N, C-alpha and C positions, 0 to 999 in steps of 0.2 A: 816527758811531754807536758806541755802546759795544761792540757785538758784532762789529764789523768786525775783520779780521785784516790791515789794511794800514798800521798805524802802527808807529812805532819808539819807543825809550825811551833816555833818558840818566839812569841812576840817580844818586842822591845818597846820600852816606854821612856821618853826623856823626862827629866825633871829640872826645875830652874835652880834649885839650891838644895844642899844636903838636908836642911831642916824642913824641906817641903816634900820629901819622899813620901808617897802614899803608902799606908800600911793598914792592917786590920785593927789598929789601935794598940799594938804591942811594938815596942822598940825592936830594931834589928839586932843581930848579934854577929860577931866576927867568927869566921871559920878559922881553922888552924893555919890556913894559908894567908890570912889577913883580909880576905874578901868579905865585905859586908853583905849579909843575907837578910832579907825582909820577907814577910808574908803579906801579900796584898791580894784581895779578891778570893773567891771560892769557885771551884769548878769540879765536875765529875772527873776523877783521875785514876782510881784504882779499882779493878774488878775485885769483888770480895771473894772470900774462900768458897769452896764448893758447898760446905755446910751452911754458910750464910746465904748463898744463892738459893738453896732449897728452902731455908726458913723464910726469906723475904718473898719468894714466889708463893709459898703456902699462905703467908699473911696477906699478900696482895690478892690472891684468888678468893680469900675469905672476906675481903673488904675491911681488914683490920689495920691497915697502914694509915697514918695521919698525913693528910695533904698539907704542905707548908704554904702553898700559894705561889711558890717560885717554880721556875722551869728553865730548861736549857735548850738551846737551838742547835740542830744539826741539819745537814743536807738530806732531803728526803729522796733524792735521786739514787738509782742503783749505781753501783761502783763502775759499771761499764757504759753508763749513759754519757759518753764523752762530750757530745756536742750539745747537751742540754744544760740550760742555765740553772744555777743554784735555785732550789725551792725549799724554803724553810720548813722544818718539822720541829714541833715543840715537844719536849719530854718533861713530864710533870715530876716534881720533886716530892719525895715522901720522907717522913721522919719515923724512925723506929729505934727505941731504946737510946735516945739521945744523939743519934747520928742520922745523917741525911743521905739519901740515895736516889738514883734515877734508874729506870728500866729502859734499856735500849735493845735494838735488834741488830745483831752482827750483820754487816754489809761488806763482805770481803770476797775477793776472787781467789780461791785456793783449789779450784777444780773439783769441788765436792769433798776435799780433804779437810783435815783439822788444822787449826792454827792455835798458838798458845798466847794467852793474855797475861797481864801483869801478876795474876794470882797463880800462874804456873799450870793452869788447867787448859785443856783442849776444847775448842768450840768449832762449830761449822757455820757456814753462811746461813742466816735466818734464825739462829739460836737467840733466845732472850738472855741478856746479860745484865746483872745488877752491878752498878758502879757507884762507889762511895764519893760523895762531894767532900772535897778537902781544900784547905788553904793552898793558894798558889805560892810557891817559893820563888823569889827573884834574887839574882846576883847583881850587885850594884857596882858599876864602874864609876867611881867618884870623879875621876879625872875627865871622863867623857860625859858625865851627867846623864847616864843611861842605865836603865834596869833591863836585864835580860832574864826571861823565864828560865828556871834551872833545867827544865826538861820540856819535851814536846807536850803541849797541853791540849791540842786538838788536832784532828786529822780528818781526811775524807772530803776536804773542800778543794775544788779545783783552783789552780792559780788563775786560770782564765779559760772560759768555755770556748773561746775562739783560738785558732792556732797562731795567729800573728801577734807579735808583741814587741814593743820597743821599751827600753828601760825608762824612758821619761813618762810612760803611760801607767806606771805602777798604781797611781791613784785611781785608775779606772778599772782595775782588775777585780775579779770575783772575790778573791781572798781578802783584798783590802776592804771591799764593801761588807763582807761578812764580819770582819774584825770590828769595823766601825759601827755597823748597824745592829749586830747581834752579840758577838762575843764580849765586847767591852762593856755592854750593858748587863749581860748575864752575870759576869763575875762580880758586879757591884750590887746586885739586887738585895743581898742580905745586910748591906751596910745601912745604918740609920740615916746618914747624910751622904748624898751623891754629889761629887765635885768633878769639875772638868780639869783634868791634868794634862791635856794636850793631845796630839795626834799619835796614833799607833804606827809602828813601822814593821 
């Protein structure tokens, strides 16, 4: 359903020519299947190990984590607030031993049961989770002049908070607004120079 908050997204980004592909400053590389892979932007992607979760939580509670000045945006609404419009919530980024992390609260409907995250650990709705900020990997279609995120890079944003939708209205959807107003800016905030590379799809 359009107004559910249980989906994820793999954004796509067009580019004008192969020499104008945006990266984090490092050239791309070819995978064994010949597909060009590049890293562009940074975003919280992987829940850290149980041991690191405990260490970061301890350092956080003792006020020993360094604030980077960056932050990342999610929807503050509960997973079942189907007819409520997106409301931004900012998550502060912290640095610890050369890596960067954000602390988020699990917001998922599993009937009080546990669910497994990328670190293989079980969590419940409302648990605090530390997620490492990492480069986003993109797969490049050189013939289509399009970059596609390798994996789902964000979730929990409604496609649209209203139930009616026509394909020509994609530009007016909640998820398009989130990508343009929040996500596309969040992934670039650590770059020294911000450039406009076009619209997101």
